[in-house]
N, C-alpha and C positions, 0 to 999 in steps of 0.2 A: 466654567468647565464642569463636565459631569461624566461619570462612568458607572458601569454596572457589570458585576460578575454574575454569570449564570452557570447552570449545570453544564459540564462538558464530559466528565467521566466519574462515576461514583466509585467508592471503594470496592463495592461488590463486583462491578464490571471489570475493574483492574484485576482483582483476585481471580475472577473467572477466566480472563485472558491468560493470566499467568498459569493457572491450572491446566487450561487447554494446551498451551504450548509445551508444558512439562510432560503431559501424557503423550502427546504426539512425538516428542523427542525420544521418549523411552521406547516406543514402538518402532520408530524409524531406525534408531541406532542398533536395536537388536536384530532386525531383519536385514539390515545392510550387510552385516557379516555373512549371513546365509547367502545373500545374492552374490557377493564376491566369490565365495567358495563355489557356488553353483555355476557362476559364469566361467570361472577358470576350468572347472571340471568339464563343462559342456563345450568349451571353446567358443562361447557365444559373445559377440560384440554387443548385441542388443541387451543381453543380461548385464554385461559389464558396464554398458552405458547407463542402464537403469540403476545399477549399484552405485555408479559414480554420481548419478542424479540423487540417489538416496543419501549419499555422503554430503552433497551440497544441501539437501533438505535438513540433515542433522545439524550442519553448520549454521544454516539459516534459522532454524528453530532455536538453536543456542543463542545466536545473536539477537533474535527477536525477544527471547526470554530476558536476556540481560538488559535490553533496551526498555522493556516494560518496567523493570525494577529501577533503572536509572531515571525514568520519566517521573517517578514518584518522589524523587529527592526534592527537598524544598529549594526555593530560590535562594541565591546568594547575592551579596552586593555586586559581584562581578557578572553574575548571570541572573538578571532580574526576572527573566521569564522561566527560570528553572532549567530543567533538562528535558523538556518535552520533545525537542527536536532530535533527541537520541533515537526515537522510534522511526523518524523519517530517514535518518542516516542509515539505520539498520535496513530499512526497506530498500533504499538506494543501493546499498552494498549487495543485498540479496539479488536485486535485479541485474546488477553488473556481473555478478558471479554466474548467473544463469546465461547471460549473453556469451560469456567466455566458454562456458560448458557446451553450449549449442554449437559453437564454431569447432571445438575440439572433436565432438562426436561426429559432426558432419564431415570433417576432414578424414577421420579414420574410416568412416563408412564409405566414402568415395574411393579410398585406396583398396578397400576390401571388395568393392563391387566388381572390379576387373578380374579378380581371381578369388572367388568365395571359398573360404576354408571349410574343412569338414566340421560339422556341428552336431552334437548329440541332442537331437530334437526332443526326445522324451524328457530328458532331465531339464532342458531349457523350458519346456512347457510346464513342468511341475513347479519349478522355482518361480517362474513368472506368475503363476496362479496364486502362489503364496504372497508374492509382492503386491498383487492387485488387492488381495484381501486386507493387507496392512494399510495400503494407501486409502482404500475406501473407509476404513475405520478412522484414519486420521482426518479425512475430509469431513466426516460427521462430527468429529471432536472440535475441529477448528471453525466449522460453519457458523457457530453461534456468535463469533466476534468479528467476522470478516467484513460485515457491512458498516460497522461503526469505527473500525480501527485499521488504518492503512498498513501498519506494521503486521498485524495478524493477517491481513489480506495478502501481503507479500508472502508470508509463510504458507498460506492456503494455496496460492498460485504455484508455489514450488511443488506442493503435494499433488495438485491437480495435474501439472505437467508430468509428474512422475507416474500418476495413475494412467494417463494416456500412454506413457511409455510402457507400462506393464501390459496394457491391452495390445500394443504393438508387438511386444515380445511374445505374448501368448499366440497371436495370429502367426507370427513368424515361426514359432516352435511347432505349431500345428502343420504349417505348410512344409516344414522340413521333415517332420516325422511321417506324415501321411503321403506327401507328394514328392519328397526328395528335393525340394527347391532350396538349395543352399543359398542362393542369392537373396532369399527372403530375409535373412539376418541383417545384412548391410542395408537393405531397403527399409526395413523396420527402424533401424538406427537412424537413417536419414530423416524418416518421418518424425521420429522422436525429436531430433534436433530442430526441425522446422517448427514443431509445436512449442518447444521450449523458447525458441527465439521470439515467437509471436507473443507469448504471455509475458516474457521478460521485458520486451520493448514497451508494452503498455504500462507496466509497473514503473520502469525507469522514467518514462515521460511524466507520469503523474507525480512522482516524488520530486522531480526537477521543478515542476510547476509550484510545489509547495516551497521548495528552497529558494526559488526566484521570486517568492511572494506574489504569485499570480492570483487573480481572482478565483476563489473556490468554485469548483464545478457546481452548476445549478444556480449560481447567483449572477445577476446582471447588474452592473453598476448603474445603468440607465433606470432600471426598475427601482433600485434602492433610492436613487436620487428623487425620482418622481414620488415615491411613497413618503419620503421626508418632506418634500415641498407641499404635499397634500395635507400635512398636519395643520390644524388651526393655529394661526399666529405666525407660521413660518412663511417668509417671503422668498427665500432662496436657500439652496444647499450647494456648497462647493467644497473643493479640496477633499473629496471623498476618496478614501483608500480602504480596500477590503482585502484581507489575506488570511491564510491559515497558519497558525503556529504549529499545529500537528493535526492528526486526524480528529475530526469532531470538535475542534476548538478554533472557531473563526473570530477574527478581530477586525474592528473598523475604527477609523478616525474620520471626523468631518467637521466642517464649520457650518452653522446654521445662522442665517440672517433673519431676525425676527422683528416684528413691529414694536414700536416704542412702548405701547401699553400692554404688550403680551406678558403672560405669566412665565417668567424665566425657568423656574424649577419644573413647572407643569409641562413645558415643552420638552425639557430634557427627559423627564419620566416617560412621556408619550413616545418620544423618539427611541428610547431604549426598549420599550415594549414592542414597538413596530419592528425594530431590527431583530429582536429575539424571536418573536412569534412568527413573523413572515419569512425571515431569511436565515434563521438559526445562527445569528451572530451573537455569541455569548459575552463578548467583552467589547464595549464601545466607549470611546473617548470623544466627547462632543464639546466643541467650543461654540458659544453663543455670542453673536454680534448683533447689536441693535442697528436698525436700518441707517440711522444717521452716521454711526461710527463706521459701518461697512463702506458707505459712500466716500468717506474721507480716506479710508485705507486702501481702497481698490486701486487708485492710480499708482500706489507703491508696489503693486504686484501681490500675488496670492501668498498667504501665510503657509509655510510648509508644515505638513503633518508628518511627524516622524514616528515610524512604527518600530 
Protein backbone atom coordinates (compact mmCIF):
# COMPACT_ATOMS: atom_id res chain seq x y z
CA UNK A 1 0.00 0.00 0.00
CA UNK A 2 1.19 3.56 -0.62
CA UNK A 3 -0.12 7.04 -0.22
CA UNK A 4 1.01 10.61 -0.69
CA UNK A 5 -0.11 13.95 0.70
CA UNK A 6 0.35 17.01 -1.50
CA UNK A 7 -0.48 20.67 -1.31
CA UNK A 8 -4.15 21.57 -1.13
CA UNK A 9 -4.36 24.92 0.70
CA UNK A 10 -1.50 26.85 2.27
CA UNK A 11 -1.79 28.84 5.45
CA UNK A 12 -1.49 32.08 3.50
CA UNK A 13 -4.36 31.05 1.19
CA UNK A 14 -6.58 30.24 4.16
CA UNK A 15 -5.68 33.52 5.87
CA UNK A 16 -6.37 35.36 2.61
CA UNK A 17 -9.82 33.78 2.25
CA UNK A 18 -10.62 34.60 5.88
CA UNK A 19 -9.56 38.23 5.39
CA UNK A 20 -11.58 38.57 2.16
CA UNK A 21 -14.71 37.18 3.76
CA UNK A 22 -14.36 39.42 6.83
CA UNK A 23 -13.93 42.57 4.71
CA UNK A 24 -16.89 41.73 2.48
CA UNK A 25 -19.03 40.98 5.55
CA UNK A 26 -18.27 44.37 7.08
CA UNK A 27 -19.20 46.27 3.91
CA UNK A 28 -22.34 44.22 3.28
CA UNK A 29 -23.74 44.46 6.81
CA UNK A 30 -23.17 48.21 6.90
CA UNK A 31 -24.96 49.02 3.66
CA UNK A 32 -27.73 46.49 4.24
CA UNK A 33 -29.14 48.79 6.94
CA UNK A 34 -29.09 51.72 4.51
CA UNK A 35 -30.97 49.71 1.87
CA UNK A 36 -33.66 48.62 4.32
CA UNK A 37 -34.25 52.22 5.38
CA UNK A 38 -34.16 53.44 1.77
CA UNK A 39 -36.48 50.66 0.56
CA UNK A 40 -39.08 51.44 3.22
CA UNK A 41 -38.84 55.17 2.60
CA UNK A 42 -39.14 54.76 -1.18
CA UNK A 43 -41.78 51.97 -0.94
CA UNK A 44 -39.67 49.96 -3.39
CA UNK A 45 -39.92 46.16 -3.51
CA UNK A 46 -36.81 46.01 -5.69
CA UNK A 47 -34.80 47.84 -3.02
CA UNK A 48 -36.24 45.71 -0.23
CA UNK A 49 -35.53 42.59 -2.29
CA UNK A 50 -31.98 43.81 -2.78
CA UNK A 51 -31.73 44.53 0.96
CA UNK A 52 -33.06 41.07 1.71
CA UNK A 53 -30.48 39.66 -0.64
CA UNK A 54 -27.84 41.70 1.16
CA UNK A 55 -29.05 40.19 4.43
CA UNK A 56 -28.63 36.73 2.94
CA UNK A 57 -25.20 37.86 1.73
CA UNK A 58 -24.26 38.85 5.28
CA UNK A 59 -25.51 35.52 6.62
CA UNK A 60 -23.71 33.65 3.83
CA UNK A 61 -20.46 35.50 4.43
CA UNK A 62 -20.71 34.86 8.17
CA UNK A 63 -21.34 31.17 7.54
CA UNK A 64 -18.48 30.98 5.06
CA UNK A 65 -16.15 32.70 7.51
CA UNK A 66 -17.02 30.24 10.27
CA UNK A 67 -16.58 27.34 7.83
CA UNK A 68 -13.10 28.51 6.85
CA UNK A 69 -12.06 28.56 10.50
CA UNK A 70 -13.66 25.17 11.21
CA UNK A 71 -11.88 23.61 8.23
CA UNK A 72 -8.52 24.42 9.84
CA UNK A 73 -9.25 22.41 12.97
CA UNK A 74 -7.11 19.27 13.20
CA UNK A 75 -8.49 15.81 12.59
CA UNK A 76 -9.83 13.84 15.55
CA UNK A 77 -10.18 10.08 16.17
CA UNK A 78 -13.88 10.38 15.26
CA UNK A 79 -13.30 12.69 12.25
CA UNK A 80 -10.19 11.34 10.59
CA UNK A 81 -10.50 13.75 7.65
CA UNK A 82 -10.91 16.75 9.94
CA UNK A 83 -13.56 19.41 9.33
CA UNK A 84 -12.92 20.22 5.66
CA UNK A 85 -16.50 19.36 4.68
CA UNK A 86 -17.71 22.31 6.80
CA UNK A 87 -16.93 24.53 3.80
CA UNK A 88 -19.07 22.39 1.50
CA UNK A 89 -21.95 22.34 3.99
CA UNK A 90 -21.73 26.13 4.21
CA UNK A 91 -21.81 26.43 0.41
CA UNK A 92 -24.84 24.11 0.24
CA UNK A 93 -26.65 26.12 2.92
CA UNK A 94 -25.93 29.34 1.04
CA UNK A 95 -27.28 27.87 -2.18
CA UNK A 96 -30.45 26.59 -0.52
CA UNK A 97 -31.03 29.99 1.12
CA UNK A 98 -30.69 31.68 -2.27
CA UNK A 99 -33.27 29.34 -3.80
CA UNK A 100 -35.75 30.14 -1.05
CA UNK A 101 -35.07 33.87 -1.37
CA UNK A 102 -35.64 33.77 -5.13
CA UNK A 103 -39.05 32.13 -4.65
CA UNK A 104 -40.12 34.71 -2.04
CA UNK A 105 -39.04 37.66 -4.19
CA UNK A 106 -40.73 36.24 -7.28
CA UNK A 107 -43.99 35.65 -5.41
CA UNK A 108 -44.12 39.20 -4.02
CA UNK A 109 -43.20 40.68 -7.41
CA UNK A 110 -46.05 38.77 -9.07
CA UNK A 111 -48.55 40.12 -6.55
CA UNK A 112 -47.35 43.70 -7.05
CA UNK A 113 -47.36 43.45 -10.84
CA UNK A 114 -51.17 43.51 -11.01
CA UNK A 115 -51.36 46.74 -9.01
CA UNK A 116 -47.99 48.54 -8.85
CA UNK A 117 -47.78 50.84 -5.79
CA UNK A 118 -46.42 54.39 -5.75
CA UNK A 119 -42.60 54.37 -5.58
CA UNK A 120 -40.19 57.26 -4.94
CA UNK A 121 -37.97 56.75 -7.96
CA UNK A 122 -35.27 59.32 -7.11
CA UNK A 123 -34.60 57.86 -3.65
CA UNK A 124 -34.73 54.34 -5.04
CA UNK A 125 -32.19 55.29 -7.71
CA UNK A 126 -29.78 56.89 -5.22
CA UNK A 127 -29.86 53.98 -2.76
CA UNK A 128 -29.49 51.39 -5.53
CA UNK A 129 -26.39 53.18 -6.87
CA UNK A 130 -24.81 53.00 -3.43
CA UNK A 131 -25.64 49.30 -3.21
CA UNK A 132 -24.04 48.70 -6.59
CA UNK A 133 -20.82 50.38 -5.44
CA UNK A 134 -20.67 48.20 -2.31
CA UNK A 135 -21.33 45.02 -4.28
CA UNK A 136 -18.67 45.80 -6.87
CA UNK A 137 -16.17 46.35 -4.06
CA UNK A 138 -17.13 43.00 -2.53
CA UNK A 139 -16.77 41.22 -5.88
CA UNK A 140 -13.24 42.56 -6.21
CA UNK A 141 -12.41 41.53 -2.65
CA UNK A 142 -13.70 37.96 -3.04
CA UNK A 143 -12.52 37.31 -6.61
CA UNK A 144 -9.04 36.29 -5.47
CA UNK A 145 -10.26 33.09 -3.79
CA UNK A 146 -13.32 32.06 -5.75
CA UNK A 147 -11.55 29.82 -8.29
CA UNK A 148 -9.76 27.71 -5.66
CA UNK A 149 -12.43 27.42 -2.97
CA UNK A 150 -16.07 26.41 -3.41
CA UNK A 151 -17.05 28.05 -0.14
CA UNK A 152 -15.64 31.43 -1.24
CA UNK A 153 -17.24 30.90 -4.64
CA UNK A 154 -20.61 30.47 -2.94
CA UNK A 155 -20.16 33.80 -1.15
CA UNK A 156 -19.00 35.41 -4.41
CA UNK A 157 -22.10 34.14 -6.22
CA UNK A 158 -24.29 35.64 -3.51
CA UNK A 159 -22.63 39.01 -4.07
CA UNK A 160 -22.76 38.66 -7.87
CA UNK A 161 -26.51 38.01 -7.78
CA UNK A 162 -26.90 40.99 -5.47
CA UNK A 163 -24.85 43.13 -7.87
CA UNK A 164 -27.20 42.22 -10.70
CA UNK A 165 -30.07 43.05 -8.36
CA UNK A 166 -28.60 46.49 -7.76
CA UNK A 167 -28.36 47.05 -11.52
CA UNK A 168 -32.01 46.03 -11.87
CA UNK A 169 -33.02 48.38 -9.07
CA UNK A 170 -31.12 51.23 -10.72
CA UNK A 171 -32.84 50.65 -14.05
CA UNK A 172 -36.23 50.40 -12.35
CA UNK A 173 -35.58 53.57 -10.35
CA UNK A 174 -34.61 55.45 -13.50
CA UNK A 175 -37.73 54.19 -15.32
CA UNK A 176 -39.96 55.28 -12.45
CA UNK A 177 -38.30 58.67 -11.99
CA UNK A 178 -38.00 59.69 -15.63
CA UNK A 179 -40.90 57.81 -17.27
CA UNK A 180 -43.33 57.16 -14.44
CA UNK A 181 -43.34 53.39 -15.07
CA UNK A 182 -44.37 52.06 -11.66
CA UNK A 183 -44.52 48.52 -13.01
CA UNK A 184 -40.74 48.65 -13.46
CA UNK A 185 -40.26 47.97 -9.73
CA UNK A 186 -41.97 44.52 -9.62
CA UNK A 187 -40.55 43.63 -13.04
CA UNK A 188 -37.01 44.38 -11.80
CA UNK A 189 -37.75 42.30 -8.69
CA UNK A 190 -38.84 39.38 -10.84
CA UNK A 191 -35.66 39.63 -12.93
CA UNK A 192 -33.59 39.67 -9.72
CA UNK A 193 -35.37 36.52 -8.51
CA UNK A 194 -34.66 34.74 -11.80
CA UNK A 195 -30.95 35.62 -11.69
CA UNK A 196 -30.68 34.50 -8.08
CA UNK A 197 -32.41 31.21 -8.92
CA UNK A 198 -30.01 30.52 -11.78
CA UNK A 199 -26.83 31.15 -9.77
CA UNK A 200 -28.11 29.25 -6.73
CA UNK A 201 -29.01 26.13 -8.67
CA UNK A 202 -25.49 25.80 -10.08
CA UNK A 203 -23.97 26.13 -6.61
CA UNK A 204 -26.35 23.59 -5.03
CA UNK A 205 -25.72 21.08 -7.81
CA UNK A 206 -21.94 21.39 -7.45
CA UNK A 207 -21.97 21.03 -3.66
CA UNK A 208 -24.26 18.00 -3.90
CA UNK A 209 -21.76 16.42 -6.30
CA UNK A 210 -19.06 16.81 -3.65
CA UNK A 211 -21.25 15.44 -0.84
CA UNK A 212 -22.27 12.48 -3.02
CA UNK A 213 -18.55 11.86 -3.69
CA UNK A 214 -18.92 12.29 -7.43
CA UNK A 215 -15.89 12.47 -9.68
CA UNK A 216 -14.50 16.04 -9.54
CA UNK A 217 -15.17 18.32 -12.48
CA UNK A 218 -12.43 18.10 -15.09
CA UNK A 219 -11.36 14.55 -14.16
CA UNK A 220 -12.25 11.51 -16.26
CA UNK A 221 -12.03 8.06 -14.64
CA UNK A 222 -11.21 6.56 -18.02
CA UNK A 223 -8.29 8.94 -18.52
CA UNK A 224 -6.95 8.29 -15.02
CA UNK A 225 -7.18 4.53 -15.55
CA UNK A 226 -5.36 4.71 -18.89
CA UNK A 227 -2.65 6.94 -17.41
CA UNK A 228 -2.02 4.44 -14.61
CA UNK A 229 -2.02 1.46 -16.97
CA UNK A 230 0.53 3.24 -19.15
CA UNK A 231 3.11 3.29 -16.33
CA UNK A 232 6.03 0.86 -16.86
CA UNK A 233 5.45 -2.38 -14.99
CA UNK A 234 1.69 -1.84 -14.55
CA UNK A 235 -0.47 -4.51 -16.18
CA UNK A 236 -3.88 -3.30 -15.07
CA UNK A 237 -5.65 -0.76 -12.87
CA UNK A 238 -9.03 -1.43 -11.27
CA UNK A 239 -11.28 -0.43 -8.34
CA UNK A 240 -10.50 3.22 -9.07
CA UNK A 241 -12.43 5.81 -7.03
CA UNK A 242 -11.90 9.57 -7.25
CA UNK A 243 -13.78 12.17 -5.21
CA UNK A 244 -13.36 15.55 -3.49
CA UNK A 245 -13.12 16.03 0.25
CA UNK A 246 -13.59 19.78 -0.24
CA UNK A 247 -12.65 22.43 -2.80
CA UNK A 248 -9.16 21.82 -4.16
CA UNK A 249 -8.60 18.57 -2.24
CA UNK A 250 -9.12 15.55 -4.48
CA UNK A 251 -8.67 11.99 -3.26
CA UNK A 252 -8.24 8.65 -5.06
CA UNK A 253 -7.96 4.97 -4.23
CA UNK A 254 -7.05 2.24 -6.70
CA UNK A 255 -5.56 -1.24 -7.14
CA UNK A 256 -2.66 -1.72 -9.54
CA UNK A 257 -1.72 -5.10 -10.96
CA UNK A 258 2.03 -5.20 -11.63
CA UNK A 259 4.46 -7.65 -13.16
CA UNK A 260 6.30 -10.07 -10.85
CA UNK A 261 9.68 -8.43 -11.41
CA UNK A 262 8.41 -4.82 -11.26
CA UNK A 263 9.72 -2.27 -8.76
CA UNK A 264 6.95 -2.11 -6.13
CA UNK A 265 7.88 1.24 -4.55
CA UNK A 266 8.95 2.78 -7.84
CA UNK A 267 5.51 2.13 -9.33
CA UNK A 268 3.77 3.64 -6.30
CA UNK A 269 5.92 6.77 -6.57
CA UNK A 270 5.31 7.06 -10.32
CA UNK A 271 1.56 6.58 -9.86
CA UNK A 272 1.42 9.28 -7.17
CA UNK A 273 3.33 11.71 -9.37
CA UNK A 274 1.03 11.02 -12.32
CA UNK A 275 -2.11 11.53 -10.24
CA UNK A 276 -0.79 14.74 -8.69
CA UNK A 277 0.72 16.32 -11.81
CA UNK A 278 -1.88 15.36 -14.42
CA UNK A 279 -5.10 15.21 -12.42
CA UNK A 280 -4.54 17.40 -9.32
CA UNK A 281 -5.22 14.45 -7.00
CA UNK A 282 -3.40 15.38 -3.82
CA UNK A 283 -4.03 12.27 -1.75
CA UNK A 284 -3.84 8.79 -3.28
CA UNK A 285 -4.01 5.38 -1.61
CA UNK A 286 -2.70 2.67 -3.92
CA UNK A 287 -2.80 -1.09 -3.38
CA UNK A 288 -0.33 -3.05 -5.47
CA UNK A 289 -1.06 -6.64 -6.51
CA UNK A 290 1.32 -8.94 -8.34
CA UNK A 291 0.00 -10.52 -11.50
CA UNK A 292 -0.13 -14.03 -10.03
CA UNK A 293 -1.93 -12.90 -6.85
CA UNK A 294 -4.43 -10.83 -8.83
CA UNK A 295 -5.35 -13.84 -10.96
CA UNK A 296 -6.02 -15.92 -7.86
CA UNK A 297 -8.15 -13.21 -6.21
CA UNK A 298 -10.18 -12.06 -9.20
CA UNK A 299 -12.71 -14.94 -9.09
CA UNK A 300 -13.55 -13.86 -5.54
CA UNK A 301 -14.68 -10.46 -6.79
CA UNK A 302 -13.08 -7.01 -6.63
CA UNK A 303 -11.65 -5.66 -3.41
CA UNK A 304 -13.58 -2.65 -2.13
CA UNK A 305 -11.76 0.62 -1.81
CA UNK A 306 -13.29 2.60 1.04
CA UNK A 307 -13.02 6.38 0.99
